[in-house]
KEGU-675124 format. One record per residue (C-alpha): residue number from 1; x, y, z; residue in three letters. Coordinates in steps of 0.05 Angstrom, whole numbers, padded with zeros to 5 digits. Example, Ala and Ser with C-alpha at 12.3 -4.5 7.8 and 13.67 -1.06 7.14 Angstrom:
<nodes>
[node 1, [00246, -00090, 00156], 'ALA']
[node 2, [00273, -00021, 00143], 'SER']
</nodes>
This chain:
<nodes>
[node 1, [-00999, -00175, 01077], 'SER']
[node 2, [-01061, -00158, 01039], 'LYS']
[node 3, [-01065, -00187, 00970], 'GLU']
[node 4, [-01071, -00137, 00913], 'LYS']
[node 5, [-01104, -00149, 00846], 'LEU']
[node 6, [-01083, -00104, 00788], 'HIS']
[node 7, [-01121, -00112, 00723], 'MET']
[node 8, [-01109, -00070, 00661], 'LYS']
[node 9, [-01178, -00072, 00631], 'LEU']
[node 10, [-01169, -00016, 00580], 'CYS']
[node 11, [-01120, 00041, 00573], 'SER']
[node 12, [-01095, 00095, 00526], 'GLY']
[node 13, [-01135, 00108, 00463], 'SER']
[node 14, [-01181, 00050, 00477], 'CYS']
[node 15, [-01202, 00079, 00544], 'HIS']
[node 16, [-01209, 00149, 00515], 'ALA']
[node 17, [-01251, 00123, 00458], 'GLU']
[node 18, [-01299, 00088, 00505], 'GLN']
[node 19, [-01308, 00152, 00546], 'ILE']
[node 20, [-01322, 00193, 00483], 'LEU']
[node 21, [-01372, 00142, 00458], 'GLN']
[node 22, [-01408, 00146, 00525], 'THR']
[node 23, [-01407, 00222, 00525], 'LEU']
[node 24, [-01434, 00223, 00454], 'ASN']
[node 25, [-01491, 00178, 00474], 'SER']
[node 26, [-01505, 00224, 00532], 'TYR']
[node 27, [-01505, 00284, 00484], 'ARG']
[node 28, [-01554, 00250, 00436], 'GLN']
[node 29, [-01599, 00232, 00495], 'SER']
[node 30, [-01592, 00299, 00530], 'GLY']
[node 31, [-01563, 00267, 00593], 'ILE']
[node 32, [-01517, 00308, 00637], 'PHE']
[node 33, [-01513, 00364, 00585], 'THR']
[node 34, [-01501, 00432, 00615], 'ASP']
[node 35, [-01504, 00480, 00555], 'VAL']
[node 36, [-01545, 00486, 00491], 'VAL']
[node 37, [-01517, 00513, 00426], 'LEU']
[node 38, [-01570, 00549, 00385], 'LEU']
[node 39, [-01551, 00545, 00311], 'ILE']
[node 40, [-01596, 00571, 00257], 'ASP']
[node 41, [-01657, 00558, 00301], 'GLY']
[node 42, [-01636, 00487, 00319], 'GLN']
[node 43, [-01615, 00468, 00390], 'GLU']
[node 44, [-01554, 00424, 00404], 'PHE']
[node 45, [-01548, 00401, 00477], 'PRO']
[node 46, [-01474, 00393, 00495], 'CYS']
[node 47, [-01424, 00385, 00551], 'HIS']
[node 48, [-01381, 00446, 00567], 'ARG']
[node 49, [-01321, 00401, 00584], 'ALA']
[node 50, [-01323, 00366, 00517], 'THR']
[node 51, [-01330, 00432, 00478], 'LEU']
[node 52, [-01273, 00463, 00518], 'SER']
[node 53, [-01228, 00403, 00507], 'ALA']
[node 54, [-01235, 00410, 00431], 'ASN']
[node 55, [-01241, 00484, 00421], 'SER']
[node 56, [-01197, 00542, 00444], 'THR']
[node 57, [-01257, 00587, 00429], 'TYR']
[node 58, [-01302, 00551, 00478], 'PHE']
[node 59, [-01246, 00543, 00529], 'ARG']
[node 60, [-01238, 00619, 00531], 'ALA']
[node 61, [-01313, 00629, 00534], 'MET']
[node 62, [-01328, 00581, 00591], 'PHE']
[node 63, [-01264, 00595, 00629], 'GLY']
[node 64, [-01267, 00671, 00627], 'GLY']
[node 65, [-01314, 00727, 00647], 'ASP']
[node 66, [-01352, 00729, 00581], 'LEU']
[node 67, [-01427, 00735, 00591], 'LYS']
[node 68, [-01441, 00679, 00541], 'GLU']
[node 69, [-01399, 00632, 00583], 'GLY']
[node 70, [-01450, 00634, 00639], 'HIS']
[node 71, [-01512, 00627, 00596], 'GLN']
[node 72, [-01549, 00562, 00588], 'ASP']
[node 73, [-01563, 00576, 00514], 'ILE']
[node 74, [-01509, 00603, 00468], 'ILE']
[node 75, [-01530, 00630, 00400], 'ASN']
[node 76, [-01477, 00627, 00346], 'ILE']
[node 77, [-01493, 00667, 00283], 'GLN']
[node 78, [-01478, 00657, 00209], 'LYS']
[node 79, [-01464, 00583, 00209], 'ILE']
[node 80, [-01508, 00525, 00187], 'SER']
[node 81, [-01538, 00473, 00232], 'ALA']
[node 82, [-01514, 00417, 00187], 'SER']
[node 83, [-01442, 00440, 00193], 'THR']
[node 84, [-01448, 00447, 00268], 'MET']
[node 85, [-01475, 00376, 00271], 'SER']
[node 86, [-01414, 00350, 00233], 'LEU']
[node 87, [-01367, 00387, 00280], 'LEU']
[node 88, [-01401, 00360, 00343], 'LEU']
[node 89, [-01395, 00289, 00315], 'ASP']
[node 90, [-01321, 00304, 00305], 'TYR']
[node 91, [-01313, 00332, 00376], 'MET']
[node 92, [-01346, 00272, 00408], 'TYR']
[node 93, [-01323, 00218, 00361], 'GLY']
[node 94, [-01260, 00243, 00326], 'GLY']
[node 95, [-01287, 00226, 00257], 'ASN']
[node 96, [-01312, 00271, 00201], 'ILE']
[node 97, [-01322, 00265, 00126], 'ILE']
[node 98, [-01294, 00325, 00088], 'ILE']
[node 99, [-01317, 00332, 00016], 'GLN']
[node 100, [-01327, 00386, -00037], 'GLU']
[node 101, [-01396, 00407, -00015], 'ASP']
[node 102, [-01379, 00417, 00059], 'ASN']
[node 103, [-01305, 00435, 00063], 'VAL']
[node 104, [-01315, 00510, 00061], 'GLU']
[node 105, [-01367, 00509, 00116], 'GLY']
[node 106, [-01325, 00462, 00160], 'ILE']
[node 107, [-01263, 00505, 00150], 'LEU']
[node 108, [-01301, 00569, 00166], 'GLU']
[node 109, [-01331, 00540, 00230], 'LEU']
[node 110, [-01266, 00506, 00253], 'SER']
[node 111, [-01231, 00572, 00242], 'ASP']
[node 112, [-01283, 00608, 00284], 'LEU']
[node 113, [-01280, 00556, 00340], 'LEU']
[node 114, [-01204, 00551, 00334], 'GLN']
[node 115, [-01201, 00476, 00323], 'ILE']
[node 116, [-01133, 00476, 00289], 'SER']
[node 117, [-01128, 00403, 00270], 'LYS']
[node 118, [-01194, 00404, 00234], 'LEU']
[node 119, [-01178, 00470, 00200], 'ARG']
[node 120, [-01111, 00442, 00176], 'ASP']
[node 121, [-01147, 00380, 00149], 'ALA']
[node 122, [-01193, 00424, 00108], 'CYS']
[node 123, [-01133, 00463, 00081], 'VAL']
[node 124, [-01099, 00398, 00061], 'THR']
[node 125, [-01163, 00375, 00026], 'PHE']
[node 126, [-01169, 00441, -00013], 'LEU']
[node 127, [-01096, 00436, -00034], 'GLU']
[node 128, [-01112, 00369, -00065], 'GLY']
[node 129, [-01172, 00398, -00101], 'GLN']
[node 130, [-01135, 00453, -00138], 'LEU']
[node 131, [-01154, 00454, -00211], 'HIS']
[node 132, [-01151, 00506, -00267], 'PRO']
[node 133, [-01226, 00517, -00259], 'CYS']
[node 134, [-01225, 00532, -00184], 'ASN']
[node 135, [-01156, 00555, -00163], 'CYS']
[node 136, [-01174, 00629, -00164], 'LEU']
[node 137, [-01236, 00617, -00122], 'GLY']
[node 138, [-01197, 00575, -00072], 'ILE']
[node 139, [-01144, 00630, -00069], 'MET']
[node 140, [-01195, 00683, -00052], 'LYS']
[node 141, [-01227, 00638, 00000], 'PHE']
[node 142, [-01160, 00624, 00032], 'ALA']
[node 143, [-01142, 00697, 00032], 'ASP']
[node 144, [-01207, 00715, 00068], 'SER']
[node 145, [-01186, 00670, 00125], 'PHE']
[node 146, [-01113, 00691, 00123], 'SER']
[node 147, [-01089, 00620, 00106], 'ILE']
[node 148, [-01022, 00641, 00077], 'ALA']
[node 149, [-00999, 00571, 00056], 'SER']
[node 150, [-01063, 00557, 00016], 'LEU']
[node 151, [-01063, 00626, -00014], 'THR']
[node 152, [-00991, 00618, -00037], 'GLU']
[node 153, [-01002, 00548, -00064], 'LYS']
[node 154, [-01064, 00569, -00102], 'SER']
[node 155, [-01028, 00629, -00133], 'LYS']
[node 156, [-00969, 00586, -00153], 'ARG']
[node 157, [-01016, 00536, -00184], 'PHE']
[node 158, [-01050, 00592, -00223], 'MET']
[node 159, [-00984, 00619, -00249], 'LEU']
[node 160, [-00958, 00551, -00269], 'GLU']
[node 161, [-01024, 00532, -00304], 'CYS']
[node 162, [-01039, 00601, -00332], 'PHE']
[node 163, [-01059, 00578, -00401], 'VAL']
[node 164, [-01110, 00528, -00375], 'GLU']
[node 165, [-01136, 00575, -00320], 'VAL']
[node 166, [-01148, 00631, -00371], 'SER']
[node 167, [-01199, 00587, -00406], 'CYS']
[node 168, [-01246, 00582, -00346], 'HIS']
[node 169, [-01300, 00627, -00318], 'GLU']
[node 170, [-01263, 00647, -00255], 'GLU']
[node 171, [-01209, 00679, -00297], 'PHE']
[node 172, [-01259, 00718, -00338], 'LEU']
[node 173, [-01292, 00745, -00274], 'GLU']
[node 174, [-01229, 00771, -00241], 'MET']
[node 175, [-01214, 00846, -00234], 'GLY']
[node 176, [-01165, 00885, -00277], 'VAL']
[node 177, [-01117, 00897, -00219], 'LYS']
[node 178, [-01114, 00822, -00205], 'GLU']
[node 179, [-01100, 00807, -00278], 'LEU']
[node 180, [-01045, 00859, -00282], 'VAL']
[node 181, [-01014, 00829, -00220], 'GLU']
[node 182, [-01011, 00760, -00252], 'TYR']
[node 183, [-00987, 00785, -00320], 'LEU']
[node 184, [-00929, 00823, -00287], 'SER']
[node 185, [-00909, 00765, -00242], 'ASP']
[node 186, [-00840, 00737, -00260], 'GLU']
[node 187, [-00864, 00668, -00240], 'GLN']
[node 188, [-00916, 00666, -00296], 'LEU']
[node 189, [-00907, 00602, -00337], 'VAL']
[node 190, [-00927, 00603, -00410], 'VAL']
[node 191, [-00900, 00565, -00470], 'PRO']
[node 192, [-00900, 00627, -00513], 'LYS']
[node 193, [-00924, 00700, -00507], 'GLU']
[node 194, [-00981, 00689, -00555], 'GLU']
[node 195, [-01017, 00652, -00499], 'ALA']
[node 196, [-01013, 00714, -00455], 'VAL']
[node 197, [-01040, 00759, -00510], 'PHE']
[node 198, [-01098, 00713, -00524], 'GLU']
[node 199, [-01116, 00708, -00450], 'ALA']
[node 200, [-01117, 00784, -00444], 'VAL']
[node 201, [-01162, 00792, -00506], 'MET']
[node 202, [-01208, 00737, -00481], 'ARG']
[node 203, [-01216, 00774, -00415], 'TRP']
[node 204, [-01230, 00841, -00449], 'VAL']
[node 205, [-01280, 00811, -00497], 'ARG']
[node 206, [-01319, 00780, -00439], 'HIS']
[node 207, [-01346, 00850, -00424], 'ASP']
[node 208, [-01322, 00897, -00479], 'VAL']
[node 209, [-01360, 00960, -00457], 'PRO']
[node 210, [-01333, 00956, -00386], 'ALA']
[node 211, [-01263, 00931, -00402], 'ARG']
[node 212, [-01239, 00961, -00467], 'LYS']
[node 213, [-01212, 01021, -00428], 'GLY']
[node 214, [-01164, 00975, -00392], 'ALA']
[node 215, [-01134, 00946, -00457], 'LEU']
[node 216, [-01073, 00991, -00457], 'LYS']
[node 217, [-01057, 00977, -00384], 'ASP']
[node 218, [-01061, 00903, -00397], 'LEU']
[node 219, [-01021, 00902, -00462], 'LEU']
[node 220, [-00965, 00939, -00426], 'GLU']
[node 221, [-00953, 00873, -00390], 'HIS']
[node 222, [-00957, 00831, -00453], 'VAL']
[node 223, [-00888, 00824, -00484], 'ARG']
[node 224, [-00909, 00840, -00555], 'LEU']
[node 225, [-00838, 00841, -00583], 'PRO']
[node 226, [-00834, 00766, -00567], 'LEU']
[node 227, [-00893, 00749, -00611], 'LEU']
[node 228, [-00881, 00716, -00677], 'ASP']
[node 229, [-00878, 00773, -00729], 'PRO']
[node 230, [-00931, 00740, -00773], 'THR']
[node 231, [-00977, 00729, -00713], 'TYR']
[node 232, [-00965, 00801, -00692], 'PHE']
[node 233, [-00985, 00827, -00761], 'LEU']
[node 234, [-01047, 00783, -00769], 'GLU']
[node 235, [-01074, 00777, -00698], 'LYS']
[node 236, [-01050, 00840, -00661], 'VAL']
[node 237, [-01046, 00897, -00711], 'GLU']
[node 238, [-01109, 00874, -00746], 'MET']
[node 239, [-01150, 00867, -00682], 'ASP']
[node 240, [-01208, 00916, -00682], 'GLY']
[node 241, [-01205, 00933, -00608], 'LEU']
[node 242, [-01131, 00949, -00613], 'ILE']
[node 243, [-01140, 00990, -00676], 'GLN']
[node 244, [-01193, 01031, -00640], 'ASP']
[node 245, [-01146, 01045, -00581], 'SER']
[node 246, [-01097, 01102, -00596], 'LYS']
[node 247, [-01064, 01089, -00529], 'GLU']
[node 248, [-01039, 01022, -00555], 'CYS']
[node 249, [-01001, 01051, -00615], 'ILE']
[node 250, [-00935, 01063, -00578], 'PRO']
[node 251, [-00935, 00990, -00556], 'LEU']
[node 252, [-00944, 00967, -00628], 'LEU']
[node 253, [-00888, 01013, -00651], 'HIS']
[node 254, [-00842, 00984, -00598], 'GLU']
[node 255, [-00855, 00913, -00623], 'ALA']
[node 256, [-00842, 00933, -00696], 'ARG']
[node 257, [-00777, 00967, -00675], 'LYS']
[node 258, [-00755, 00904, -00640], 'TYR']
[node 259, [-00768, 00862, -00702], 'TYR']
[node 260, [-00720, 00908, -00740], 'ILE']
[node 261, [-00667, 00925, -00688], 'LEU']
[node 262, [-00668, 00863, -00644], 'GLY']
[node 263, [-00633, 00866, -00577], 'ASN']
[node 264, [-00616, 00939, -00585], 'GLU']
[node 265, [-00687, 00954, -00563], 'VAL']
[node 266, [-00680, 00960, -00487], 'SER']
[node 267, [-00747, 00944, -00455], 'SER']
[node 268, [-00774, 00895, -00404], 'LEU']
[node 269, [-00824, 00873, -00457], 'ARG']
[node 270, [-00767, 00850, -00502], 'SER']
[node 271, [-00739, 00803, -00449], 'ARG']
[node 272, [-00763, 00731, -00448], 'PRO']
[node 273, [-00803, 00711, -00387], 'ARG']
[node 274, [-00766, 00670, -00336], 'ARG']
[node 275, [-00809, 00608, -00347], 'PHE']
[node 276, [-00821, 00601, -00421], 'MET']
[node 277, [-00791, 00567, -00481], 'GLU']
[node 278, [-00748, 00629, -00494], 'LEU']
[node 279, [-00695, 00647, -00443], 'ALA']
[node 280, [-00631, 00686, -00435], 'GLU']
[node 281, [-00570, 00641, -00438], 'VAL']
[node 282, [-00494, 00644, -00438], 'ILE']
[node 283, [-00455, 00612, -00495], 'ILE']
[node 284, [-00382, 00592, -00488], 'VAL']
[node 285, [-00347, 00583, -00556], 'ILE']
[node 286, [-00282, 00546, -00568], 'GLY']
[node 287, [-00223, 00543, -00520], 'GLY']
[node 288, [-00160, 00502, -00514], 'CYS']
[node 289, [-00128, 00447, -00473], 'ASP']
[node 290, [-00092, 00459, -00407], 'LYS']
[node 291, [-00025, 00470, -00442], 'LYS']
[node 292, [-00056, 00519, -00491], 'GLY']
[node 293, [-00032, 00479, -00551], 'LEU']
[node 294, [-00095, 00444, -00577], 'LEU']
[node 295, [-00153, 00486, -00603], 'LYS']
[node 296, [-00220, 00459, -00582], 'LEU']
[node 297, [-00282, 00464, -00627], 'PRO']
[node 298, [-00333, 00457, -00571], 'PHE']
[node 299, [-00392, 00503, -00560], 'THR']
[node 300, [-00431, 00499, -00495], 'ASP']
[node 301, [-00494, 00534, -00471], 'LEU']
[node 302, [-00507, 00552, -00398], 'TYR']
[node 303, [-00579, 00561, -00375], 'HIS']
[node 304, [-00580, 00606, -00312], 'PRO']
[node 305, [-00650, 00584, -00292], 'LYS']
[node 306, [-00636, 00509, -00290], 'SER']
[node 307, [-00561, 00518, -00276], 'ARG']
[node 308, [-00545, 00466, -00328], 'GLN']
[node 309, [-00496, 00462, -00386], 'TRP']
[node 310, [-00516, 00437, -00455], 'THR']
[node 311, [-00468, 00419, -00510], 'ALA']
[node 312, [-00484, 00451, -00578], 'LEU']
[node 313, [-00457, 00430, -00645], 'SER']
[node 314, [-00382, 00443, -00656], 'SER']
[node 315, [-00357, 00505, -00692], 'VAL']
[node 316, [-00333, 00492, -00763], 'PRO']
[node 317, [-00261, 00515, -00777], 'GLY']
[node 318, [-00241, 00508, -00704], 'TYR']
[node 319, [-00167, 00517, -00722], 'THR']
[node 320, [-00177, 00592, -00723], 'LYS']
[node 321, [-00130, 00625, -00674], 'SER']
[node 322, [-00175, 00684, -00661], 'GLU']
[node 323, [-00248, 00698, -00671], 'PHE']
[node 324, [-00301, 00745, -00647], 'ALA']
[node 325, [-00376, 00738, -00637], 'ALA']
[node 326, [-00438, 00781, -00632], 'CYS']
[node 327, [-00513, 00769, -00627], 'THR']
[node 328, [-00572, 00794, -00668], 'LEU']
[node 329, [-00641, 00773, -00645], 'LYS']
[node 330, [-00635, 00697, -00634], 'ASN']
[node 331, [-00572, 00688, -00675], 'ASP']
[node 332, [-00498, 00687, -00657], 'VAL']
[node 333, [-00449, 00711, -00711], 'TYR']
[node 334, [-00376, 00688, -00709], 'ILE']
[node 335, [-00319, 00714, -00751], 'SER']
[node 336, [-00247, 00691, -00745], 'GLY']
[node 337, [-00177, 00689, -00774], 'GLU']
[node 338, [-00124, 00640, -00798], 'ILE']
[node 339, [-00063, 00649, -00754], 'PRO']
[node 340, [-00009, 00651, -00807], 'TRP']
[node 341, [-00044, 00700, -00854], 'THR']
[node 342, [-00077, 00745, -00803], 'ARG']
[node 343, [-00136, 00752, -00851], 'TRP']
[node 344, [-00207, 00733, -00841], 'SER']
[node 345, [-00233, 00669, -00872], 'LEU']
[node 346, [-00253, 00686, -00943], 'PRO']
[node 347, [-00326, 00693, -00961], 'GLY']
[node 348, [-00359, 00664, -00898], 'CYS']
[node 349, [-00386, 00684, -00831], 'LYS']
[node 350, [-00415, 00632, -00786], 'GLU']
[node 351, [-00486, 00642, -00760], 'GLN']
[node 352, [-00512, 00598, -00704], 'HIS']
[node 353, [-00588, 00593, -00694], 'ASP']
[node 354, [-00601, 00575, -00621], 'LEU']
[node 355, [-00670, 00547, -00635], 'CYS']
[node 356, [-00645, 00498, -00687], 'LEU']
[node 357, [-00574, 00489, -00660], 'ASP']
[node 358, [-00548, 00493, -00731], 'SER']
[node 359, [-00497, 00532, -00772], 'HIS']
[node 360, [-00506, 00569, -00837], 'CYS']
[node 361, [-00461, 00614, -00878], 'LEU']
[node 362, [-00470, 00688, -00892], 'GLY']
[node 363, [-00431, 00741, -00929], 'LEU']
[node 364, [-00371, 00772, -00894], 'SER']
[node 365, [-00321, 00827, -00911], 'PRO']
[node 366, [-00260, 00804, -00949], 'GLY']
[node 367, [-00211, 00829, -00896], 'PHE']
[node 368, [-00215, 00845, -00823], 'MET']
[node 369, [-00162, 00869, -00774], 'HIS']
[node 370, [-00147, 00816, -00721], 'PRO']
[node 371, [-00165, 00863, -00664], 'SER']
[node 372, [-00233, 00878, -00692], 'LEU']
[node 373, [-00297, 00838, -00686], 'GLY']
[node 374, [-00368, 00839, -00712], 'PRO']
[node 375, [-00421, 00883, -00679], 'LYS']
[node 376, [-00496, 00888, -00688], 'SER']
[node 377, [-00526, 00957, -00698], 'LEU']
[node 378, [-00595, 00979, -00723], 'LEU']
[node 379, [-00613, 00908, -00743], 'GLY']
[node 380, [-00549, 00896, -00783], 'GLU']
[node 381, [-00483, 00861, -00768], 'VAL']
[node 382, [-00420, 00902, -00782], 'TYR']
[node 383, [-00346, 00879, -00782], 'PRO']
</nodes>
């Protein structure tokens, strides 16, 4: 039988790399090229097979009935020759350097030519470049190319870093509709509402003649009742732009009313934002053991956002058999009874400040029926 010699000289990626290197040298020398790309007045001799293997756009052009697919010179508009040169190096060699000064051009061209891997690489690069000074610009850029993942990530970054973003030029250049959209977003993260107010006023003062008319629409989305009363008096009511806007007066009245009446003012603006230092919580006071014999002094707080329980300081006088509670602003008021006398504890009413996690004593009525409990009304607590 005939002898056979089988030698594996090069295979897989090694073999493919050698072919690409050879094709690239042919491209650079103009050997065996069968099409010329005309980009911004500069000619790029290429091989149709290589272009089609990399790009769905070229595959459809050369494999279909498009007129351009049968031309020797193809003119592609609105892209730079330098960007095309980078993409051809990638097509023939598989390597490309993506950096800040070329990423937008590369993404735009890879999107046009439908080179998905390169487009995705640009998206990943931009995600890593997100910063308070550029996230709004990146979001607009991503939106123009319908890159939903980058648009969403940029928006989330902006909402989570709102305070820092509001100090940069991109924030000051945005339109009023955009700003309203962000201010009304429940995902907005701020340490306190004063930061939102200051961002709005900074935006308005960037171009007062053109923007002062939007002040009322913007302040409608600032939760003025949550501002510190002293800050509200000194910074909000005394602000010249606000004083000159009669449309803002009802918003100021609402805030004043909240300072007096507390939670009885029903308004979205009086509710803490979901992601801020203030939040709505559930407090569980007291309790007993499984047999119902031992009274427990424990007080626990449940935070719906984090779904976590936090232990607060114990309730003084936990031997009370019955007690009732009510809230006023950020305070919880507790009144209770001694089981064998059926009278309220003399001369005290417990007040729990959630910010300080502390108790203090306040005046209480001398007597209270066991079936009654304290209620808050018009800024006062009644037995």
